[in-house]
DSSP file (Angstrom, degrees, kcal/mol; ACC not computed):
  #  RESIDUE AA STRUCTURE BP1 BP2  ACC     N-H-->O    O-->H-N    N-H-->O    O-->H-N    TCO  KAPPA ALPHA  PHI   PSI    X-CA   Y-CA   Z-CA
    1    1 A M              0   0    0      0, 0.0     2,-0.1     0, 0.0     0, 0.0   0.000 360.0 360.0 360.0 145.7   -3.4   10.6   -7.0
    2    2 A S     >  -     0   0    0      1,-0.1     4,-2.7     4,-0.0     5,-0.2  -0.396 360.0-113.9 -86.2 165.5   -1.9    7.6   -5.0
    3    3 A I  H  > S+     0   0    0      1,-0.2     4,-2.4     2,-0.2     5,-0.2   0.849 116.3  55.0 -62.3 -39.7    1.5    6.3   -5.3
    4    4 A A  H  > S+     0   0    0      2,-0.2     4,-2.6     1,-0.2    -1,-0.2   0.911 108.9  47.7 -61.2 -47.6    0.2    3.0   -6.8
    5    5 A V  H  > S+     0   0    0      1,-0.2     4,-2.4     2,-0.2    -2,-0.2   0.949 112.4  48.5 -64.3 -45.5   -1.7    4.8   -9.6
    6    6 A D  H  X S+     0   0    0     -4,-2.7     4,-1.7     1,-0.2    -2,-0.2   0.932 114.6  45.9 -56.9 -44.5    1.3    7.0  -10.5
    7    7 A E  H  X S+     0   0    0     -4,-2.4     4,-2.4     1,-0.2     5,-0.2   0.919 112.7  50.8 -66.2 -44.2    3.7    3.9  -10.6
    8    8 A S  H  X S+     0   0    0     -4,-2.6     4,-2.6     1,-0.2    -1,-0.2   0.888 109.1  49.7 -60.2 -44.4    1.2    1.9  -12.6
    9    9 A E  H  < S+     0   0    0     -4,-2.4    -1,-0.2    -5,-0.2    -2,-0.2   0.840 113.0  46.6 -71.2 -32.5    0.8    4.7  -15.2
   10   10 A K  H  < S+     0   0    0     -4,-1.7    -2,-0.2    -5,-0.2    -1,-0.2   0.896 119.8  39.8 -74.4 -42.5    4.6    5.1  -15.6
   11   11 A L  H  < S+     0   0    0     -4,-2.4    -2,-0.2     1,-0.2    -3,-0.2   0.761 130.8  25.8 -73.4 -30.2    5.2    1.3  -15.9
   12   12 A Y  S  < S-     0   0    0     -4,-2.6    -1,-0.2    -5,-0.2    -2,-0.2  -0.470  80.6-165.3-134.9  59.2    2.1    0.6  -18.0
   13   13 A P        -     0   0    0      0, 0.0    -3,-0.1     0, 0.0    -4,-0.1  -0.045  35.2 -90.8 -61.7 149.9    1.2    3.7  -19.9
   14   14 A P        -     0   0    0      0, 0.0     2,-0.5     0, 0.0     9,-0.0  -0.248  32.3-138.0 -57.6 144.7   -2.3    3.6  -21.5
   15   15 A V        +     0   0    0      9,-0.3     9,-3.1    -3,-0.1     2,-0.3  -0.949  31.3 178.5-103.5 122.3   -2.6    2.3  -25.0
   16   16 A T  B     -A   23   0A   0     -2,-0.5     2,-0.9     7,-0.3     7,-0.2  -0.760  37.1-101.8-118.8 164.9   -4.9    4.5  -27.1
   17   17 A Y  S >  S-     0   0    0      5,-2.4     3,-2.3    -2,-0.3     5,-0.4  -0.797  73.6 -71.7 -85.7 105.3   -6.1    4.6  -30.7
   18   18 A G  T 3  S-     0   0    0     -2,-0.9     3,-0.4     1,-0.3    -2,-0.1  -0.128 102.8 -25.5  52.4-132.7   -4.1    7.3  -32.3
   19   19 A R  T 3  S+     0   0    0      1,-0.2    -1,-0.3     2,-0.1    -2,-0.0   0.301 114.2  96.5 -94.6   7.0   -5.1   10.8  -31.1
   20   20 A S  S <  S-     0   0    0     -3,-2.3    -1,-0.2     2,-0.1    -2,-0.2   0.820  81.7-137.6 -73.6 -25.2   -8.6    9.8  -30.2
   21   21 A G        +     0   0    0     -4,-0.4     2,-0.3    -3,-0.4    -1,-0.1   0.423  58.1 135.2  81.2  -1.9   -7.8    9.2  -26.5
   22   22 A C        -     0   0    0     -5,-0.4    -5,-2.4     1,-0.1    -1,-0.3  -0.635  56.0-125.0 -81.9 137.6   -9.9    6.0  -26.6
   23   23 A Y  B     -A   16   0A   0     -2,-0.3     2,-0.4    -7,-0.2    -7,-0.3  -0.589  14.1-132.3 -86.1 141.1   -8.1    3.2  -24.7
   24   24 A Q        -     0   0    0     -9,-3.1     2,-0.9    -2,-0.3    -9,-0.3  -0.747  19.5-126.0 -85.0 142.4   -7.5   -0.1  -26.5
   25   25 A Q        +     0   0    0     -2,-0.4    -9,-0.0     1,-0.2     3,-0.0  -0.844  44.6 155.7 -87.4 105.7   -8.5   -3.2  -24.4
   26   26 A I        +     0   0    0     -2,-0.9     2,-0.3   -11,-0.1    -1,-0.2   0.427  53.8  62.3-112.0  -6.7   -5.4   -5.3  -24.5
   27   27 A F        -     0   0    0      3,-0.0     2,-0.2     4,-0.0     0, 0.0  -0.902  67.4-145.1-120.8 151.2   -6.0   -7.3  -21.3
   28   28 A D    >>  -     0   0    0     -2,-0.3     4,-1.7     1,-0.0     3,-0.7  -0.502  39.9 -91.8-105.3-177.3   -8.8   -9.7  -20.4
   29   29 A S  H 3> S+     0   0    0      1,-0.2     4,-2.5     2,-0.2     5,-0.2   0.795 123.0  61.3 -70.9 -22.9  -10.3  -10.1  -16.9
   30   30 A R  H 3> S+     0   0    0      2,-0.2     4,-2.3     1,-0.2    -1,-0.2   0.882 103.6  51.6 -64.0 -36.2   -7.8  -12.9  -16.0
   31   31 A D  H <> S+     0   0    0     -3,-0.7     4,-2.7     1,-0.2     5,-0.2   0.942 111.3  46.3 -67.4 -43.0   -4.9  -10.5  -16.4
   32   32 A V  H  X S+     0   0    0     -4,-1.7     4,-2.5     1,-0.2    -2,-0.2   0.913 112.2  50.4 -65.8 -41.5   -6.6   -7.9  -14.2
   33   33 A Q  H  X S+     0   0    0     -4,-2.5     4,-2.3     2,-0.2    -1,-0.2   0.897 110.7  50.2 -67.7 -33.9   -7.4  -10.5  -11.5
   34   34 A W  H  X S+     0   0    0     -4,-2.3     4,-2.4     2,-0.2    -2,-0.2   0.932 111.2  47.1 -62.8 -47.0   -3.8  -11.7  -11.6
   35   35 A A  H  X S+     0   0    0     -4,-2.7     4,-2.1     1,-0.2    -2,-0.2   0.947 114.4  48.6 -66.7 -42.3   -2.4   -8.3  -11.2
   36   36 A Y  H  X S+     0   0    0     -4,-2.5     4,-1.9     1,-0.2    -2,-0.2   0.890 111.2  49.0 -57.6 -44.1   -4.9   -7.6   -8.3
   37   37 A Q  H  X S+     0   0    0     -4,-2.3     4,-1.3     1,-0.2    -1,-0.2   0.895 112.3  48.0 -67.8 -42.7   -4.1  -10.8   -6.6
   38   38 A N  H  < S+     0   0    0     -4,-2.4     4,-0.2     2,-0.2    -2,-0.2   0.848 109.9  53.1 -66.9 -35.5   -0.3  -10.1   -6.8
   39   39 A G  H >< S+     0   0    0     -4,-2.1     3,-0.7     1,-0.2    -1,-0.2   0.871 109.0  48.3 -63.1 -44.3   -0.8   -6.6   -5.5
   40   40 A R  H 3< S+     0   0    0     -4,-1.9    -2,-0.2     1,-0.2    -1,-0.2   0.711 117.7  42.2 -75.4 -18.4   -2.7   -7.8   -2.4
   41   41 A M  T 3< S+     0   0    0     -4,-1.3    -1,-0.2    -5,-0.2    -2,-0.2   0.406  86.8 118.6-107.0   4.1   -0.1  -10.4   -1.7
   42   42 A A  S <  S-     0   0    0     -3,-0.7     3,-0.1    -4,-0.2    -3,-0.1  -0.263  75.9 -89.2 -68.3 158.0    3.0   -8.3   -2.4
   43   43 A P        -     0   0    0      0, 0.0    -1,-0.1     0, 0.0     2,-0.1  -0.311  51.6 -87.7 -66.5 155.8    5.4   -7.8    0.4
   44   44 A V        -     0   0    0     38,-0.1     2,-0.1    -3,-0.1    38,-0.0  -0.390  46.7-141.7 -67.3 135.5    4.9   -4.8    2.7
   45   45 A T     >  -     0   0    0      1,-0.1     4,-1.9    -3,-0.1     5,-0.1  -0.463  20.7-113.4 -95.5 170.2    6.7   -1.6    1.4
   46   46 A E  H  > S+     0   0    0      2,-0.2     4,-2.6     1,-0.2     5,-0.2   0.817 116.1  60.0 -71.7 -29.9    8.5    1.0    3.5
   47   47 A T  H  > S+     0   0    0      2,-0.2     4,-2.1     1,-0.2    -1,-0.2   0.901 106.3  45.5 -57.4 -44.9    5.9    3.5    2.5
   48   48 A E  H  > S+     0   0    0      2,-0.2     4,-2.8     1,-0.2    -2,-0.2   0.925 113.1  51.2 -67.8 -45.8    3.2    1.4    4.1
   49   49 A I  H  X S+     0   0    0     -4,-1.9     4,-2.2     1,-0.2    -2,-0.2   0.918 110.0  49.0 -59.3 -44.1    5.4    0.8    7.2
   50   50 A E  H  X S+     0   0    0     -4,-2.6     4,-2.6     1,-0.2    -1,-0.2   0.917 112.2  49.2 -69.0 -40.0    6.1    4.6    7.6
   51   51 A A  H  X S+     0   0    0     -4,-2.1     4,-2.3     1,-0.2    -1,-0.2   0.926 110.8  49.7 -62.3 -43.0    2.4    5.4    7.3
   52   52 A A  H  X S+     0   0    0     -4,-2.8     4,-1.8     2,-0.2    -1,-0.2   0.877 110.6  49.1 -58.2 -42.8    1.6    2.7    9.8
   53   53 A V  H  X S+     0   0    0     -4,-2.2     4,-2.5     2,-0.2     5,-0.2   0.937 112.4  49.6 -66.0 -48.1    4.2    4.1   12.3
   54   54 A Q  H  X S+     0   0    0     -4,-2.6     4,-2.9     1,-0.2    -2,-0.2   0.920 110.2  49.0 -57.6 -42.3    2.8    7.6   11.8
   55   55 A Y  H  X S+     0   0    0     -4,-2.3     4,-2.2     2,-0.2    -1,-0.2   0.846 109.9  52.6 -68.1 -32.9   -0.8    6.4   12.4
   56   56 A V  H  X S+     0   0    0     -4,-1.8     4,-2.2     2,-0.2    -2,-0.2   0.913 112.9  45.2 -68.7 -40.4    0.3    4.5   15.6
   57   57 A K  H  X S+     0   0    0     -4,-2.5     4,-2.0     2,-0.2    12,-0.2   0.915 115.5  45.0 -66.1 -45.2    1.9    7.7   16.9
   58   58 A D  H  X S+     0   0    0     -4,-2.9     4,-2.6    -5,-0.2     5,-0.2   0.915 114.6  49.4 -63.0 -45.4   -1.0   10.0   16.0
   59   59 A S  H  X S+     0   0    0     -4,-2.2     4,-2.3     1,-0.2     5,-0.2   0.895 112.4  47.5 -65.8 -41.4   -3.5    7.5   17.5
   60   60 A A  H  X S+     0   0    0     -4,-2.2     4,-2.5     2,-0.2     6,-0.5   0.862 109.3  52.6 -64.2 -39.9   -1.6    7.1   20.7
   61   61 A A  H  X S+     0   0    0     -4,-2.0     4,-1.6     1,-0.2    -2,-0.2   0.940 115.0  41.8 -65.0 -45.4   -1.2   10.7   21.2
   62   62 A N  H  < S+     0   0    0     -4,-2.6    -2,-0.2     2,-0.2    -1,-0.2   0.839 116.9  47.2 -69.0 -32.2   -5.0   11.3   20.7
   63   63 A F  H  < S+     0   0    0     -4,-2.3    -2,-0.2    -5,-0.2    -3,-0.2   0.945 122.7  31.8 -73.7 -47.8   -6.0    8.3   22.8
   64   64 A F  H  < S-     0   0    0     -4,-2.5    -2,-0.2     2,-0.3    -3,-0.2   0.718  99.9-127.2 -83.7 -19.7   -3.8    9.0   25.7
   65   65 A G  S  < S+     0   0    0     -4,-1.6    -4,-0.1    -5,-0.4    -3,-0.1   0.347  88.6  68.0  85.9  -6.3   -3.7   12.9   25.5
   66   66 A T  S    S-     0   0    0     -6,-0.5     2,-2.2    -5,-0.1     3,-0.3  -0.932  98.7-104.0-131.1 159.5    0.1   12.7   25.5
   67   67 A P    >   +     0   0    0      0, 0.0     3,-1.1     0, 0.0     4,-0.2  -0.451  53.7 158.6 -82.1  72.9    2.6   11.3   23.0
   68   68 A A  G >   +     0   0    0     -2,-2.2     3,-1.5    -8,-0.3     4,-0.2   0.816  66.8  63.0 -62.8 -33.3    3.2    8.2   25.1
   69   69 A V  G >  S+     0   0    0     -3,-0.3     3,-1.8     1,-0.2    -1,-0.2   0.719  80.5  81.4 -67.9 -16.0    4.5    6.5   22.1
   70   70 A S  G <  S+     0   0    0     -3,-1.1    -1,-0.2     1,-0.3    -2,-0.2   0.727  85.6  59.9 -59.7 -19.9    7.4    8.9   21.7
   71   71 A K  G <  S+     0   0    0     -3,-1.5    -1,-0.3    -4,-0.2    -2,-0.2   0.603  86.8  91.1 -86.6 -11.7    9.2    6.9   24.4
   72   72 A V  S <  S-     0   0    0     -3,-1.8     2,-0.1    -4,-0.2     5,-0.0  -0.654  89.3-108.9 -83.6 136.5    9.1    3.8   22.3
   73   73 A P    >>  -     0   0    0      0, 0.0     4,-1.7     0, 0.0     3,-0.7  -0.403  21.6-122.6 -70.6 144.5   12.1    3.4   20.0
   74   74 A E  H 3> S+     0   0    0      1,-0.3     4,-2.4     2,-0.2     3,-0.5   0.919 109.4  55.7 -51.5 -54.4   11.5    3.9   16.3
   75   75 A H  H 3> S+     0   0    0      1,-0.3     4,-1.6     2,-0.2    -1,-0.3   0.811 107.7  50.9 -58.2 -29.6   12.7    0.3   15.3
   76   76 A R  H <> S+     0   0    0     -3,-0.7     4,-2.3     2,-0.2    -1,-0.3   0.921 111.0  46.4 -72.3 -38.4   10.2   -1.2   17.7
   77   77 A L  H  X S+     0   0    0     -4,-1.7     4,-3.0    -3,-0.5    -2,-0.2   0.876 112.2  51.9 -61.1 -38.6    7.4    0.8   16.2
   78   78 A R  H  X S+     0   0    0     -4,-2.4     4,-1.7     2,-0.2    -1,-0.2   0.825 110.1  48.0 -71.0 -34.1    8.6   -0.1   12.8
   79   79 A K  H  X S+     0   0    0     -4,-1.6     4,-2.3    -5,-0.3    -1,-0.2   0.878 111.7  50.3 -68.1 -40.6    8.6   -3.8   13.7
   80   80 A L  H  X S+     0   0    0     -4,-2.3     4,-2.3     2,-0.2     5,-0.2   0.946 112.3  48.2 -63.9 -49.1    5.1   -3.6   15.2
   81   81 A A  H  X S+     0   0    0     -4,-3.0     4,-2.2     1,-0.2    -1,-0.2   0.901 112.0  47.1 -57.4 -42.9    3.9   -1.9   12.1
   82   82 A K  H  X S+     0   0    0     -4,-1.7     4,-2.3     2,-0.2     5,-0.2   0.911 111.6  53.2 -68.6 -45.5    5.4   -4.4    9.7
   83   83 A G  H  X S+     0   0    0     -4,-2.3     4,-2.4     2,-0.2    -1,-0.2   0.916 110.0  46.1 -51.6 -51.4    4.0   -7.2   11.8
   84   84 A I  H  X S+     0   0    0     -4,-2.3     4,-2.0     1,-0.2    -2,-0.2   0.882 114.2  47.8 -61.7 -43.5    0.5   -5.9   11.7
   85   85 A L  H  X S+     0   0    0     -4,-2.2     4,-1.9    -5,-0.2    -1,-0.2   0.862 112.1  50.0 -72.5 -30.2    0.7   -5.3    7.9
   86   86 A N  H  X S+     0   0    0     -4,-2.3     4,-3.2     2,-0.2    -2,-0.2   0.892 108.8  52.9 -73.6 -36.8    2.1   -8.8    7.3
   87   87 A A  H  X S+     0   0    0     -4,-2.4     4,-1.8    -5,-0.2    -2,-0.2   0.916 109.4  48.2 -69.1 -35.3   -0.6  -10.3    9.3
   88   88 A A  H  X S+     0   0    0     -4,-2.0     4,-1.5     2,-0.2    -1,-0.2   0.913 111.6  49.8 -62.0 -41.1   -3.2   -8.5    7.2
   89   89 A R  H  X S+     0   0    0     -4,-1.9     4,-1.5     1,-0.2     3,-0.3   0.941 110.9  50.9 -63.8 -46.3   -1.4   -9.7    4.0
   90   90 A K  H  X S+     0   0    0     -4,-3.2     4,-1.2     1,-0.2    -1,-0.2   0.870 105.1  54.6 -59.4 -36.3   -1.5  -13.2    5.4
   91   91 A A  H  < S+     0   0    0     -4,-1.8     3,-0.3     1,-0.2    -1,-0.2   0.897 108.8  51.0 -67.1 -35.2   -5.3  -13.1    6.2
   92   92 A V  H  < S+     0   0    0     -4,-1.5    -1,-0.2    -3,-0.3    -2,-0.2   0.834 108.7  51.0 -71.0 -33.1   -5.9  -12.1    2.5
   93   93 A T  H  <        0   0    0     -4,-1.5    -1,-0.2     1,-0.2    -2,-0.2   0.649 360.0 360.0 -87.6 -14.1   -3.8  -15.0    1.2
   94   94 A E     <        0   0    0     -4,-1.2    -1,-0.2    -3,-0.3    -2,-0.2   0.467 360.0 360.0 -86.3 360.0   -5.6  -17.8    3.3
């Protein structure tokens, strides 16, 4: 299960009819659209940055055959990853 799913279930537990396990519909499509849009436009998280940095490291090692990225300081990789993720967020909002 994803972090987003875990967090959403903790913050907004499902509302069911008694013990039936059937969910009550308490939101309409506008609420869901609003939530989706806000999620897509949310600031980049540390978890996303860490995942992107790890991807860059793994990709560079596989592409060049050596861990060439290992010589790049961690703060520069984080800045690169954050910039890429922010550019993707910006593309979604325009």
